[in-house]
C-alpha positions in Angstrom: -18.0 -1.9 4.3 -15.2 -3.4 1.2 -12.0 -3.4 3.5 -10.7 -6.1 6.0 -12.8 -6.9 9.4 -10.3 -5.9 11.3 -9.7 -2.3 10.1 -13.8 -2.2 9.7 -13.5 -3.3 13.6 -10.8 -0.4 14.5 -13.2 2.3 12.7 -16.2 0.9 14.5 -14.0 1.2 17.6 -13.0 4.9 17.6 -16.3 6.2 15.8 -18.6 4.4 17.1 -21.2 2.1 15.0 -24.3 4.6 14.6 -22.0 7.0 13.0 -19.9 5.2 10.7 -20.4 5.9 7.1 -18.3 5.5 4.6 -17.5 4.6 1.1 -14.7 2.4 -0.9 -12.4 2.9 -4.1 -12.6 -0.3 -5.8 -8.9 0.1 -7.3 -6.6 -3.5 -6.5 -3.1 -3.0 -5.1 -0.7 -4.9 -6.9 2.8 -5.8 -6.6 5.4 -3.4 -8.9 7.1 -6.6 -10.0 3.9 -7.4 -11.9 3.5 -4.9 -13.8 4.0 -5.1 -17.3 5.9 -2.0 -18.0 5.1 -2.6 -21.8 1.4 -0.9 -21.3 1.6 0.6 -18.2 2.5 4.3 -17.7 3.3 7.1 -15.1 0.6 10.1 -15.0 -0.2 12.3 -12.6 -2.9 12.0 -10.3 -4.8 15.1 -11.0 -2.9 16.7 -13.8 -1.2 19.0 -11.4 2.3 18.3 -11.8 2.7 16.2 -8.5 5.4 14.6 -9.4 7.2 15.5 -12.8 7.4 11.7 -14.1 3.9 10.9 -12.7 3.0 9.9 -9.2 0.9 7.1 -10.3 1.8 4.0 -12.3 -1.5 2.9 -14.7 -2.1 -0.3 -16.3 -3.3 -1.3 -18.9 -5.4 2.2 -19.5 -4.2 3.8 -22.4 -4.0 7.7 -21.4 -7.7 8.8 -22.7 -9.0 5.8 -20.9 -7.1 7.0 -17.5 -8.5 10.3 -17.8 -12.0 9.2 -18.2 -11.5 7.0 -15.5 -10.2 9.6 -13.2 -13.0 12.1 -14.5 -15.6 9.5 -13.2 -14.1 8.7 -10.1 -13.8 11.9 -8.7 -17.4 12.3 -9.6 -18.4 10.0 -7.9 -16.2 11.1 -4.4 -18.5 14.0 -5.1 -21.7 12.6 -5.0 -21.0 10.5 -2.2 -20.2 13.5 -0.2 -22.8 15.4 -1.3 -24.8 12.7 0.1 -22.6 12.4 3.4 -21.7 15.6 4.7 -23.9 17.4 7.2 -25.6 20.3 5.7 -23.9 22.6 7.7 -21.4 23.6 10.3 -19.0 26.0 11.7 -15.2 24.1 11.2 -14.7 21.4 8.9 -11.3 19.2 8.4 -10.4 17.9 5.5 -7.4 15.7 6.2 -5.3 14.9 3.5 -6.5 17.4 1.5 -3.9 17.7 -1.2 -4.7 20.5 -3.7 -8.3 20.9 -2.4 -9.5 19.0 -5.3 -12.7 18.5 -3.3 -12.7 21.7 -1.1 -15.3 23.3 -2.9 -17.9 20.3 -1.5 -17.6 21.8 1.5 -19.0 25.1 1.3 -21.9 24.3 3.9 -19.5 25.0 6.6 -18.3 28.4 7.5 -14.3 27.7 7.9 -12.6 24.9 6.4 -9.3 23.8 7.6 -6.8 21.8 4.7 -4.6 19.4 6.7 -1.7 17.4 4.7 1.8 16.7 5.6 2.8 18.3 1.7 3.4 21.8 1.5 3.6 21.9 -1.9 0.3 20.2 -2.0 -0.9 23.5 0.3 0.4 25.7 -1.8 -1.2 24.6 -5.0 -4.5 24.6 -2.7 -4.3 28.0 -1.3 -3.2 29.6 -5.3 -6.6 27.7 -6.4 -8.8 28.6 -3.5 -7.1 31.8 -2.3 -6.1 33.2 0.8 -9.6 33.8 1.9 -9.9 33.7 5.8 -12.3 30.7 5.4 -10.1 28.5 4.7 -7.2 27.4 6.9 -4.1 25.6 5.4 -2.4 23.7 7.9 0.9 21.3 6.7 1.3 18.5 9.5 2.0 15.1 10.7 -1.6 13.1 11.0 -0.1 11.7 14.3 0.3 14.4 15.7 -2.5 17.1 15.2 -2.3 20.4 16.4 -5.9 20.7 17.7 -7.2 20.8 20.3 -9.7 18.2 21.0 -13.8 18.5 19.8 -13.8 21.4 17.8 -14.6 19.9 14.3 -17.9 19.5 13.1 -17.1 17.1 10.7 -14.0 15.7 9.4 -13.2 14.3 6.2 -10.3 11.8 4.8 -10.6 10.9 1.1 -7.8 8.6 -0.2 -5.5 9.2 2.4 -6.3 6.4 4.8 -3.9 3.6 2.7 -0.7 6.4 2.9 -0.8 5.8 7.2 1.5 3.4 8.4 -1.0 3.5 11.7 -4.2 3.8 10.6 -5.6 2.8 14.0 -3.5 5.3 15.4 -4.7 8.0 12.9 -8.1 7.1 13.1 -7.8 7.5 17.1 -6.1 11.2 16.9 -8.5 12.2 14.2 -12.0 10.7 15.9 -10.6 12.5 19.0 -11.0 15.9 17.2 -14.9 15.3 16.1 -17.9 17.0 18.3 -20.2 14.3 19.8 -21.9 13.0 16.9 -19.6 14.6 14.3 -19.4 12.6 11.4 -15.9 11.7 9.9 -16.5 10.8 6.0 -13.8 8.4 5.2 -12.9 7.0 2.0 -10.1 4.6 1.0 -8.3 2.4 -1.3 -9.8 -1.0 -1.0 -6.8 -4.0 -1.5 -10.1 -5.6 -2.7 -10.7 -5.6 -6.4 -14.6 -5.9 -7.6 -14.0 -9.1 -9.2 -11.9 -10.8 -5.7 -15.9 -10.1 -4.2 -18.0 -11.4 -7.3 
């Protein structure tokens, strides 16, 4: 994995080595003060108006380059999910589901629980996916998960972990929700850039 040895060890501790599968976005994390604001621009991550002025600062890409980059990144996430997801199950938990941009990849599951801290994001997901009994929308804190242990056949966390103040605590809570041998699919923004490992 393209992550720190400490985080990889925490992941293995909570999930076990044989069931540890994850992929990694190769996005650098930089100090805001180092950004050249003459070429940077603010944008909404998925064009859904999360924040009027944008929820990300993008540079040094043009708007078209950024939109193409996001489209390719989402395609890559979908390819990885398709390859790593189990062929089916009764219940899947999507932690940090946001507006449900990847929820349609979870069609093999009977029901999907979309969990996010943001009610606004969940409302956007519900507007997109509908009020079907197949989807359960839960606004909750990942550190106080409102679920019975060992009930999920799969848990996904895509672009969520880097938002956690205490990643080991978040992972411990999520791992407790998995049925035995059920996978946790985890994708997170790396603090390493591909140039740094070349």
